[in-house]
C-alpha positions as CSV (number, residue, x, y, z in Angstrom):
1,M,59.2,16.2,7.6
2,N,59.2,18.5,4.6
3,H,61.0,18.2,1.3
4,W,62.9,20.9,-0.6
5,V,65.1,21.7,-3.6
6,M,68.3,23.6,-3.2
7,A,68.9,25.1,-6.6
8,F,72.3,26.3,-7.8
9,V,71.7,28.9,-10.6
10,G,73.3,31.9,-12.2
11,E,76.9,32.5,-13.2
12,H,78.3,31.0,-9.9
13,A,76.2,27.9,-9.9
14,R,79.0,25.4,-10.3
15,H,81.2,27.1,-7.7
16,N,78.4,27.3,-5.1
17,H,77.5,23.7,-5.7
18,E,81.1,22.7,-5.0
19,A,81.2,25.0,-1.9
20,T,78.2,23.2,-0.5
21,R,79.8,19.8,-1.1
22,R,82.9,21.0,0.8
23,T,81.4,22.9,3.7
24,N,77.9,21.3,4.0
25,A,76.4,24.8,3.9
26,F,73.8,26.4,1.5
27,C,73.2,30.1,1.3
28,V,70.6,32.4,-0.2
29,S,70.8,36.2,-0.8
30,S,67.1,36.8,-0.3
31,N,64.6,36.1,2.5
32,R,61.8,35.9,-0.1
33,T,62.5,32.1,-0.5
34,P,60.7,29.6,1.8
35,I,64.1,28.8,3.4
36,R,62.8,30.2,6.8
37,R,60.3,27.3,6.9
38,A,63.0,24.7,6.7
39,R,63.7,22.6,9.8
40,P,66.3,20.0,10.9
41,G,65.5,16.6,9.6
42,D,63.9,17.8,6.4
43,R,65.1,16.2,3.2
44,A,66.5,18.2,0.2
45,L,67.5,17.7,-3.4
46,L,70.4,19.5,-5.0
47,Y,69.6,21.0,-8.4
48,L,72.5,22.3,-10.6
49,A,71.4,24.6,-13.5
50,G,72.1,23.1,-16.9
51,E,72.4,19.5,-15.6
52,G,69.5,18.6,-13.3
53,F,69.2,17.0,-9.9
54,V,72.7,16.0,-8.8
55,G,72.3,14.8,-5.2
56,S,70.3,14.6,-2.0
57,A,70.9,15.7,1.6
58,E,69.3,16.2,5.1
59,L,69.0,19.6,6.7
60,S,70.8,19.7,10.1
61,S,69.8,23.3,11.0
62,S,67.2,26.0,10.5
63,A,67.9,29.0,8.5
64,H,70.1,31.6,10.2
65,P,72.4,34.5,9.3
66,P,75.9,33.5,8.5
67,D,78.2,33.8,11.5
68,A,81.1,34.6,9.3
69,T,81.7,35.4,5.6
70,P,80.7,32.1,4.0
71,E,82.3,30.5,1.0
72,W,79.6,31.6,-1.4
73,S,79.4,33.7,-4.6
74,S,76.5,35.9,-5.5
75,K,75.7,39.4,-6.6
76,K,74.3,40.2,-3.1
77,P,75.9,39.2,0.2
78,P,74.5,35.9,1.5
79,L,71.6,36.7,3.9
80,L,70.7,33.2,5.3
81,R,72.3,29.8,5.5
82,I,71.4,26.3,6.4
83,S,73.6,23.4,7.3
84,V,73.2,19.9,5.7
85,E,74.4,16.4,6.4
86,N,74.5,13.0,4.7
87,L,75.1,14.7,1.4
88,Q,74.8,12.0,-1.3
89,P,75.8,12.9,-4.9
90,F,74.0,10.9,-7.5
91,P,76.1,8.8,-9.9
92,E,74.9,11.0,-12.7
93,P,72.5,14.0,-13.0
94,I,68.8,13.4,-13.2
95,P,67.2,15.7,-15.8
96,Y,63.5,16.5,-15.9
97,K,61.6,17.8,-18.9
98,F,59.3,20.6,-17.7
99,P,56.1,21.4,-19.5
100,G,55.8,24.7,-21.3
101,D,53.2,26.2,-19.0
102,G,52.1,25.3,-15.5
103,N,53.6,23.2,-12.7
104,H,55.3,19.9,-13.3
105,P,52.8,17.1,-12.5
106,I,55.2,15.2,-10.2
107,L,57.7,17.8,-9.0
108,G,54.9,20.3,-8.2
109,F,56.7,23.5,-9.3
110,H,57.4,25.4,-12.4
111,R,60.9,25.4,-13.9
112,Y,61.0,29.2,-13.5
113,S,60.8,28.7,-9.8
114,L,64.3,27.2,-9.8
115,T,65.8,30.7,-9.9
116,T,64.6,31.3,-6.4
117,G,67.4,29.1,-4.9
118,F,65.2,27.3,-2.4
119,L,61.7,25.9,-2.9
120,A,59.3,23.3,-1.7
121,I,58.7,20.0,-3.4
122,P,56.0,17.3,-2.6
123,E,57.1,14.0,-1.2
124,D,56.0,12.1,-4.3
125,G,58.3,14.3,-6.4
126,F,61.2,13.8,-4.0
127,K,60.8,10.0,-4.1
128,D,60.5,10.0,-7.9
129,V,63.9,11.8,-8.2
130,L,65.5,9.3,-5.8
131,G,64.0,6.4,-7.7
132,R,65.5,7.7,-10.9
133,A,68.8,8.0,-9.2
134,G,68.6,4.4,-7.9
135,Q,68.6,5.5,-4.3
136,R,66.2,5.1,-1.4
137,G,67.8,7.8,0.8
138,E,68.2,5.3,3.7
139,T,71.9,4.9,3.7
140,S,74.5,7.5,4.5
141,E,78.1,7.9,3.5
142,P,81.0,7.9,5.9
143,K,82.1,11.4,6.9
144,R,85.5,12.9,7.1
145,A,86.8,16.1,8.6
146,L,88.0,18.8,6.4
147,T,89.9,21.8,7.7
148,V,89.6,25.0,5.7
149,V,92.1,27.8,6.7
150,V,90.9,31.4,6.1
151,G,93.6,33.8,7.2
152,E,94.8,32.6,10.6
153,H,91.5,31.0,11.7
154,P,91.0,27.4,10.7
155,A,87.4,26.2,10.3
156,V,86.5,22.5,10.5
157,Y,83.6,21.2,8.6
158,E,82.1,17.7,8.2
159,T,81.7,16.6,4.7
160,T,80.9,13.3,3.0
161,Q,83.1,10.9,1.1
162,R,82.4,11.1,-2.6
163,P,81.4,8.0,-4.4
164,T,83.6,6.5,-7.1
165,T,82.7,7.8,-10.5
166,P,81.3,5.1,-12.8
167,P,83.4,4.2,-15.8
168,G,82.6,6.5,-18.8
169,R,81.2,9.2,-16.5
170,E,84.5,10.9,-15.6
171,H,83.5,14.1,-17.4
172,R,80.5,14.5,-15.1
173,A,82.5,14.2,-11.9
174,S,82.5,17.2,-9.7
175,A,86.1,17.7,-8.5
176,P,86.9,19.7,-5.4
177,V,87.6,23.4,-6.1
178,E,90.5,25.0,-4.4
179,P,89.8,28.3,-2.6
180,G,90.4,31.1,-5.1
181,A,89.9,28.8,-8.1
182,K,86.4,29.9,-9.0
183,D,87.7,32.3,-11.7
184,R,89.0,29.3,-13.6
185,E,85.7,27.5,-13.6
186,R,83.3,27.3,-16.5
187,E,79.6,26.8,-16.3
188,K,76.8,25.3,-18.3
189,R,74.3,28.1,-18.9
190,I,70.7,27.3,-19.6
191,A,68.7,28.8,-22.4
192,G,67.0,32.0,-21.4
193,Q,69.0,32.3,-18.2
194,H,70.0,36.0,-18.5
195,A,66.6,37.2,-19.9
196,L,64.5,35.5,-17.2
197,S,66.7,36.7,-14.4
198,E,66.7,40.3,-15.6
199,G,63.0,40.1,-16.3
200,R,62.2,39.0,-12.8
201,K,64.3,41.7,-11.3
202,R,62.6,44.4,-13.3
203,V,59.1,43.1,-12.6
204,A,59.8,42.9,-8.9
205,L,61.3,46.4,-8.9
206,W,58.4,48.1,-10.6
207,T,55.8,46.1,-8.6
208,V,57.4,47.4,-5.4
209,A,57.4,50.9,-6.9
210,E,53.7,50.5,-7.9
211,M,52.8,49.5,-4.3
212,G,54.7,52.4,-2.9
213,A,53.0,54.9,-5.2
214,S,49.6,53.4,-4.3
215,L,50.4,53.7,-0.7
216,F,51.1,57.5,-1.0
217,G,48.2,58.1,-3.4
218,M,50.5,59.0,-6.4
219,K,48.2,57.9,-9.2
220,G,50.5,59.0,-12.0
221,A,53.5,57.2,-10.6
222,E,51.4,54.1,-9.8
223,S,50.2,53.9,-13.4
224,L,53.8,54.4,-14.8
225,A,55.2,51.7,-12.5
226,R,52.4,49.3,-13.5
227,D,53.1,49.9,-17.2
228,K,56.8,49.3,-16.6
229,A,56.2,46.0,-14.9
230,R,54.0,44.8,-17.7
231,A,56.6,45.9,-20.3
232,A,59.3,44.0,-18.4
233,E,57.1,40.9,-18.3
234,K,56.3,41.2,-22.0
235,T,59.8,41.7,-23.2
236,W,62.3,40.1,-20.8
237,L,60.2,37.2,-19.5
238,A,58.6,36.4,-22.8
239,G,62.0,36.6,-24.5
240,G,63.5,34.2,-21.9
241,R,60.7,31.7,-22.4
242,A,61.2,31.9,-26.2
243,E,64.9,31.1,-25.7
244,E,63.9,28.1,-23.7
245,R,61.8,26.8,-26.5
246,V,64.7,27.3,-29.0
247,G,67.0,25.5,-26.5
248,E,64.7,22.5,-26.5
249,E,64.6,22.5,-30.3
250,L,68.4,22.6,-30.5
251,E,68.7,19.6,-28.3
252,G,67.8,17.5,-31.3
253,L,71.0,18.5,-33.1
254,R,73.1,16.5,-30.6
255,A,72.3,13.4,-32.7
256,H,73.9,15.1,-35.7
257,G,77.2,15.8,-33.9
258,F,76.6,19.4,-32.8
259,Y,77.8,21.2,-29.6
260,V,75.2,23.7,-28.3
261,F,75.9,26.7,-26.1
262,H,73.2,28.9,-24.5
263,D,73.2,32.5,-23.3
264,V,76.8,33.1,-24.2
265,P,78.3,36.3,-22.7
266,L,80.6,38.2,-25.1
267,P,82.6,41.2,-23.8
268,T,81.6,44.5,-25.4
269,V,78.7,42.9,-27.2
270,G,76.3,41.3,-24.6
271,N,74.8,37.9,-24.8
272,V,74.3,35.7,-27.8
273,D,71.3,33.5,-27.2
274,H,72.6,30.3,-28.7
275,V,75.8,29.1,-30.4
276,V,75.9,25.9,-32.4
277,L,79.2,24.3,-33.4
278,G,79.5,21.2,-35.6
279,E,81.1,19.7,-38.7
280,R,78.3,21.1,-40.8
281,G,79.0,24.7,-39.7
282,F,79.2,27.2,-37.0
283,F,76.1,29.3,-36.2
284,S,75.1,32.2,-33.9
285,I,71.4,32.4,-33.2
286,E,69.4,35.5,-31.9
287,T,65.9,34.7,-30.7
288,K,62.9,37.0,-30.7
289,S,59.5,36.4,-29.2
290,H,57.6,39.1,-31.2
291,S,54.4,38.0,-32.9
292,G,52.9,39.3,-36.2
293,H,53.9,39.0,-39.8
294,V,57.6,39.6,-40.4
295,T,58.8,40.8,-43.8
296,A,62.0,42.4,-45.2
297,R,62.4,45.3,-47.6
298,R,65.8,46.7,-48.7
299,G,67.6,45.0,-45.8
300,E,65.2,46.2,-43.1
301,L,62.8,44.1,-41.1
302,F,59.1,45.0,-40.6
303,R,56.4,43.6,-38.4
304,N,52.9,44.0,-39.9
305,G,54.3,46.6,-42.2
306,R,56.0,48.7,-39.5
307,S,59.6,48.9,-38.4
308,F,60.8,47.1,-35.3
309,E,61.9,49.1,-32.3
310,K,65.5,47.9,-32.7
311,D,67.7,46.8,-35.6
312,F,67.7,43.1,-35.0
313,V,69.8,42.4,-38.0
314,K,72.6,44.6,-36.7
315,Q,72.3,42.9,-33.3
316,A,72.7,39.5,-35.0
317,W,75.8,40.6,-36.9
318,S,77.3,42.1,-33.8
319,G,77.4,38.8,-32.0
320,C,78.5,37.0,-35.1
321,Y,81.5,39.2,-35.7
322,R,82.7,38.8,-32.2
323,L,82.3,35.0,-32.4
324,R,84.4,35.0,-35.7
325,E,87.2,36.8,-33.8
326,I,87.1,34.3,-31.0
327,L,86.9,31.2,-33.2
328,D,89.0,32.5,-36.1
329,A,86.5,30.9,-38.4
330,D,83.4,31.7,-40.4
331,V,80.1,31.9,-38.4
332,T,76.7,32.1,-39.9
333,P,74.2,34.5,-38.2
334,L,70.6,33.4,-37.8
335,L,67.7,35.5,-36.5
336,L,64.8,33.4,-35.2
337,F,61.2,34.4,-34.4
338,T,59.4,31.9,-32.2
339,D,55.9,33.4,-32.4
340,A,55.8,35.4,-35.7
341,F,54.9,34.3,-39.2
342,V,57.9,34.4,-41.4
343,K,56.9,33.0,-44.8
344,G,59.5,30.5,-46.0
345,G,62.4,32.3,-44.3
346,I,63.9,35.5,-45.6
347,T,67.3,37.1,-45.8
348,A,68.1,40.7,-44.6
349,R,71.6,42.0,-45.1
350,G,73.1,38.5,-45.1
351,V,71.2,37.3,-42.0
352,R,68.7,34.4,-42.5
353,V,65.4,35.2,-40.7
354,L,63.5,32.1,-39.8
355,P,60.4,30.8,-37.9
356,L,61.1,28.2,-35.2
357,G,60.0,25.3,-37.3
358,W,62.7,26.0,-39.9
359,L,65.7,26.2,-37.5
360,K,67.0,22.6,-37.5
361,G,66.5,22.2,-41.3
362,E,68.4,25.4,-41.9
363,I,71.4,24.2,-39.9
364,L,71.4,20.7,-41.3
365,K,71.3,21.8,-44.9
366,S,74.4,24.0,-44.5
367,R,77.2,23.4,-47.0
368,S,79.9,24.4,-44.6
369,R,82.2,21.6,-43.5
370,H,84.7,21.4,-40.7
371,D,86.7,18.4,-39.6
372,L,86.2,17.0,-36.1
373,G,89.5,18.5,-34.8
374,A,88.4,22.0,-35.9
375,V,85.1,21.6,-34.2
376,K,86.7,20.6,-30.9
377,S,89.2,23.4,-31.2
378,A,86.3,25.9,-31.7
379,V,84.5,24.5,-28.7
380,A,87.6,24.9,-26.5
381,R,88.2,28.4,-27.8
382,L,84.7,29.6,-27.1
383,S,84.6,27.9,-23.7
384,S,87.9,29.5,-22.7
385,A,86.9,33.0,-23.9
386,T,83.4,33.1,-22.4
387,G,83.6,30.8,-19.3
388,C,80.8,28.6,-20.7
389,H,80.7,24.9,-21.3
390,P,78.4,23.5,-24.0
391,S,75.2,22.6,-22.4
392,A,74.6,19.9,-25.0
393,A,77.3,17.7,-26.5
394,P,77.0,15.3,-29.4
395,R,75.1,12.2,-28.6
396,P,74.8,9.2,-31.0
397,A,71.4,8.9,-32.7
């Protein structure tokens, strides 16, 4: 018997998680995952991006093409699906703190692997998650039949009875989603989600192009594709990992009453890496992974005395202005360099430019003040406008 993780990631993570709970079916849009090795009787953990491990199940079928259009949302059509049974939601999510580099010593995989949708896990890691959830995986829940009508053809699925939500955990419960209601859902996006996803796509694309050029002996095209793949890894993947580091740093602000959003999509602007909302102020944060010595002169930023390839100050203000329109409140733009030397923090055209170690201090020393009602109103406005939930809410110190 093997053990697996079924990961729900991307902008449709919450919807697909609910679809699996309703239909007992899990889909992937790529055959590059190890889903083809899965067999009936194998055990699996359910992982929901932004929350952690949220349940366990048994596989009741091998991977096979969907026999009909499944209830699944993705950029590409679902290619393979497996059926599950004895799906047992955990009373509350089980988060894991992954190391910065390398595989997790217990789970056996790197956090970046979670974007593949379906991956292997060692038995020890599986048992550790169940132990944290207070389960032994030996009991199953009673099943009930659920009929889903699509057009004129009803489909009957077996699903499990959901456990009663413990007192005080009502906000974590996963309520059933009606067909067609996915557009009303919001998701908890994780730090670096967009950059890492885009980076992997580009690296994969140019790697395939390099292999094709090598096969046909096109030396120039092969060299170009190799350079493009390295550039994508250097910019997109490095940027996503830098955003993850900042996300971990912002986690500490929960004890000070702040709500934290990651990877916030803004129409006509793009993505803002992080948004922090609290009684001490509202902040938008752009994260950069560049190294070197960052300085400012006449409102322009330089690295080792040379101009950057883009106007990062303009980018920071662009997201900030859009957030001000949404929140109808003042928002402070911050530009953060995770790997560069920024002596003492500098200001360029009204944007504070900081090293990673100065981030929390800069936010906590802010003189802006908002009452609790205004903060909650801002959280609701941003969540409604972008479809994102805060990934970290205030937590008593």
